[in-house]
Backbone bond lengths (Angstrom), bond angles and torsions (degrees), N, CA, C in turn:
res aa  C-N    CA-C-N  psi(-1)  N-CA   C-N-CA  omega(-1)  CA-C   N-CA-C  phi
1 M - - - 1.464 - - 1.528 106.18 -
2 F 1.312 118.21 142.07 1.501 129.07 170.00 1.428 108.10 -93.85
3 V 1.332 116.41 121.04 1.437 119.54 178.84 1.552 109.27 -128.10
4 A 1.333 112.62 136.33 1.470 121.40 179.89 1.469 109.58 -131.33
5 C 1.351 119.16 130.95 1.410 125.93 171.36 1.605 103.88 -107.08
6 V 1.295 111.07 116.21 1.423 118.41 -176.21 1.595 107.39 -102.23
7 H 1.277 118.57 117.68 1.388 124.24 -176.14 1.641 109.47 -94.16
8 I 1.384 113.18 127.61 1.425 113.36 -173.83 1.576 105.67 -137.91
9 H 1.452 111.05 132.71 1.346 119.28 173.19 1.572 110.40 -112.25
10 V 1.267 116.24 118.75 1.531 120.20 -173.87 1.552 108.23 -101.25
11 K 1.260 118.94 147.02 1.400 124.15 172.14 1.548 105.63 -67.56
12 P 1.376 111.86 138.47 1.543 116.96 -173.90 1.526 118.51 -52.15
13 E 1.379 113.18 -33.63 1.478 115.17 -173.89 1.620 107.95 -81.43
14 Y 1.304 117.77 -0.19 1.481 119.14 -176.45 1.527 111.52 -117.18
15 V 1.393 118.79 10.02 1.430 117.95 -173.27 1.501 112.55 -66.04
16 E 1.315 119.69 -42.02 1.465 122.35 -178.79 1.564 110.59 -69.04
17 Q 1.331 120.54 -39.25 1.432 117.25 173.53 1.403 111.82 -66.07
18 F 1.394 121.51 -38.64 1.495 122.94 179.75 1.478 108.58 -57.84
19 I 1.326 116.18 -46.51 1.508 120.02 -176.96 1.491 109.23 -60.29
20 R 1.321 121.36 -42.95 1.431 121.39 -178.53 1.590 110.96 -68.82
21 A 1.245 116.74 -41.25 1.478 116.61 178.43 1.521 113.16 -70.10
22 T 1.286 118.05 -28.16 1.427 122.42 179.61 1.518 109.09 -81.52
23 E 1.286 122.87 -25.73 1.409 127.34 173.76 1.571 109.97 -64.66
24 D 1.397 114.24 -42.23 1.383 116.01 174.58 1.465 118.09 -61.91
25 N 1.391 108.59 -39.43 1.535 117.61 173.68 1.422 110.09 -55.01
26 H 1.299 113.48 -55.28 1.497 122.97 -177.56 1.543 112.29 -48.95
27 R 1.337 112.26 -57.49 1.496 119.11 -176.83 1.512 111.53 -57.13
28 N 1.230 116.61 -37.74 1.485 120.59 -178.66 1.459 111.26 -76.97
29 T 1.362 119.68 -43.12 1.480 124.76 179.87 1.413 113.83 -56.69
30 I 1.380 116.57 -45.80 1.406 115.27 -169.13 1.661 112.75 -78.39
31 Q 1.426 111.18 4.38 1.457 119.54 167.26 1.422 113.88 -87.97
32 E 1.333 120.01 -18.16 1.387 124.28 179.87 1.526 112.91 -63.52
33 P 1.350 117.30 139.75 1.568 117.32 -176.00 1.486 110.36 -62.61
34 G 1.401 121.17 -36.50 1.440 119.23 -174.75 1.424 115.36 -91.66
35 A 1.424 116.99 -2.83 1.495 117.25 176.37 1.494 110.92 -92.04
36 L 1.372 114.13 129.30 1.430 120.49 -174.93 1.566 109.00 -102.39
37 R 1.323 120.15 -34.00 1.442 128.65 -177.36 1.459 107.76 -145.62
38 F 1.342 115.57 145.21 1.415 121.96 167.35 1.620 107.16 -151.67
39 D 1.299 111.08 85.52 1.538 118.72 -176.23 1.464 110.85 -96.09
40 V 1.267 117.50 140.48 1.466 118.49 178.78 1.560 103.78 -121.62
41 I 1.367 111.09 130.48 1.471 117.87 -178.10 1.488 108.77 -126.69
42 Q 1.335 118.62 145.09 1.416 123.53 178.91 1.565 108.63 -117.48
43 Q 1.281 117.06 138.35 1.460 123.14 -178.92 1.540 110.07 -66.11
44 Q 1.283 116.63 132.10 1.463 118.88 177.34 1.490 117.65 -65.39
45 D 1.298 112.59 -50.99 1.495 120.15 -177.62 1.654 112.03 -80.96
46 D 1.210 116.75 -0.16 1.500 119.30 179.53 1.558 105.02 -157.15
47 P 1.309 119.50 89.89 1.399 122.62 -174.04 1.503 115.60 -71.26
48 T 1.341 115.98 2.45 1.464 119.28 174.43 1.617 115.29 -90.77
49 R 1.249 110.91 -0.71 1.451 122.85 -171.80 1.693 107.21 -110.99
50 F 1.312 114.14 125.98 1.434 122.77 176.66 1.515 115.54 -129.01
51 V 1.229 111.32 159.50 1.452 117.27 172.42 1.454 106.89 -133.14
52 L 1.405 118.44 130.59 1.447 123.34 171.41 1.518 106.35 -99.24
53 Y 1.326 117.36 116.23 1.491 122.95 175.55 1.433 112.78 -94.67
54 E 1.348 116.99 106.04 1.512 115.79 -169.03 1.503 107.29 -121.71
55 V 1.371 115.65 129.84 1.426 119.55 172.61 1.548 107.56 -123.94
56 Y 1.470 103.73 136.27 1.513 115.54 -177.36 1.525 106.69 -127.45
57 R 1.250 116.58 159.85 1.529 124.00 -176.22 1.567 101.04 -64.24
58 D 1.274 118.03 -39.98 1.581 116.62 -171.99 1.572 101.32 -165.08
59 E 1.346 112.00 179.15 1.456 119.69 -174.53 1.635 110.21 -71.29
60 S 1.295 115.43 -27.00 1.438 120.08 177.32 1.539 107.48 -66.26
61 A 1.276 125.05 -31.33 1.430 129.97 -179.36 1.591 108.10 -69.35
62 I 1.301 115.00 -39.61 1.458 118.64 -179.28 1.474 108.35 -71.58
63 E 1.318 120.51 -35.90 1.418 124.82 179.07 1.526 109.78 -66.93
64 A 1.356 113.16 -39.17 1.522 116.48 175.06 1.558 110.31 -62.61
65 H 1.373 117.39 -44.89 1.402 120.50 176.92 1.493 110.51 -53.13
66 R 1.266 117.84 -47.34 1.597 123.78 -178.03 1.512 107.82 -58.08
67 G 1.309 116.85 -24.86 1.510 115.69 -176.51 1.567 116.28 -93.67
68 T 1.418 112.08 4.99 1.430 115.18 -179.17 1.513 112.50 -82.59
69 A 1.384 113.59 159.63 1.504 118.76 177.88 1.485 109.91 -68.65
70 H 1.402 118.75 -33.54 1.491 116.56 -175.10 1.562 107.12 -74.91
71 Y 1.323 120.98 -32.39 1.476 118.59 176.35 1.556 108.58 -66.90
72 A 1.339 118.82 -45.07 1.505 118.68 -175.98 1.598 106.16 -66.97
73 R 1.313 122.92 -32.79 1.499 127.04 178.62 1.565 104.39 -60.81
74 W 1.413 112.15 -50.25 1.502 114.34 -173.95 1.598 108.66 -65.92
75 R 1.311 114.48 -47.43 1.406 117.66 -172.96 1.466 114.07 -59.61
76 D 1.359 112.79 -40.67 1.529 120.64 179.34 1.571 110.50 -72.83
77 A 1.389 120.69 -34.33 1.368 121.89 178.34 1.563 113.14 -69.94
78 V 1.235 119.07 -43.32 1.528 126.42 -170.46 1.580 109.33 -84.52
79 S 1.290 119.77 -17.61 1.510 116.50 -170.19 1.444 113.90 -54.00
80 E 1.359 118.69 -44.48 1.444 122.71 -177.13 1.541 111.89 -80.08
81 W 1.334 119.15 -0.50 1.521 117.85 -176.79 1.465 106.54 -103.00
82 M 1.391 121.73 -0.53 1.414 123.99 178.65 1.537 113.39 -74.14
83 A 1.377 117.30 133.38 1.371 118.46 175.84 1.569 110.60 -83.80
84 E 1.309 116.78 -14.83 1.479 125.39 168.69 1.449 109.81 -162.12
85 P 1.336 122.60 166.14 1.369 120.79 -176.14 1.498 117.77 -62.70
86 R 1.241 120.06 139.74 1.472 121.57 -179.00 1.574 107.45 -72.30
87 H 1.296 114.05 150.67 1.452 118.50 171.52 1.476 112.52 -137.09
88 A 1.357 111.77 154.93 1.383 118.35 -176.29 1.536 113.80 -122.44
89 V 1.357 118.41 137.34 1.409 125.96 175.29 1.510 109.13 -103.38
90 K 1.186 122.86 126.34 1.484 123.20 -172.02 1.578 105.63 -107.09
91 Y 1.412 110.93 142.95 1.433 119.47 -176.10 1.596 105.53 -135.40
92 D 1.308 109.80 163.60 1.533 123.58 163.22 1.499 110.11 -97.42
93 G 1.267 117.84 121.71 1.400 118.83 179.42 1.586 106.79 -80.81
94 L 1.358 114.86 125.46 1.435 120.95 -178.43 1.644 112.82 -101.18
95 F 1.228 114.72 -50.58 1.468 119.80 -179.14 1.568 105.27 -133.18
96 P 1.405 113.62 135.08 1.392 126.87 1.30 1.617 114.11 -64.28
97 A 1.255 116.86 154.16 1.447 120.49 -173.35 1.504 111.63 -79.62
98 D 1.306 121.59 -19.43 1.424 122.93 -175.54 1.537 108.72 -117.23
99 A 1.337 115.53 152.08 1.476 118.10 -175.61 1.494 115.54 -64.48
100 E 1.292 117.92 -26.96 1.487 119.92 178.45 1.605 110.20 -62.10
101 G 1.320 116.67 -33.09 1.523 121.78 -179.38 1.457 110.63 -68.33
102 W 1.295 120.27 -25.70 1.392 125.24 177.66 1.574 114.94 -86.55
103 Q 1.249 116.98 -24.25 1.503 120.30 -168.57 1.421 113.20 -65.89
104 T 1.355 116.14 135.85 1.415 126.56 173.99 1.569 105.96 -61.32
105 R 1.354 116.29 131.61 1.441 122.14 176.05 1.473 109.12 -93.94
106 Q 1.245 116.77 138.11 1.580 115.81 178.81 1.519 110.73 -123.38
């Protein structure tokens, strides 16, 4: 599995708009065939900081995600709301060992 933790720092005045735009991205991403998880978490002691926890079957699935209309819509909407550039840390998913164990349940 291909896992990315995307760290995002949003300007305080844009937190609510960021959450709404990211919810749209989340709802659409979990419908993609190669996307297994797309979790959005907000830091408790600093609500301007978020992490997108994304799990894909492989790197080609994340590339497909980056080519979707909902990703482009999100990327363009949130770009001016960032307090600093977002950054991703990439991981190899070890456990669960199979894709079904990672998949978001609906």
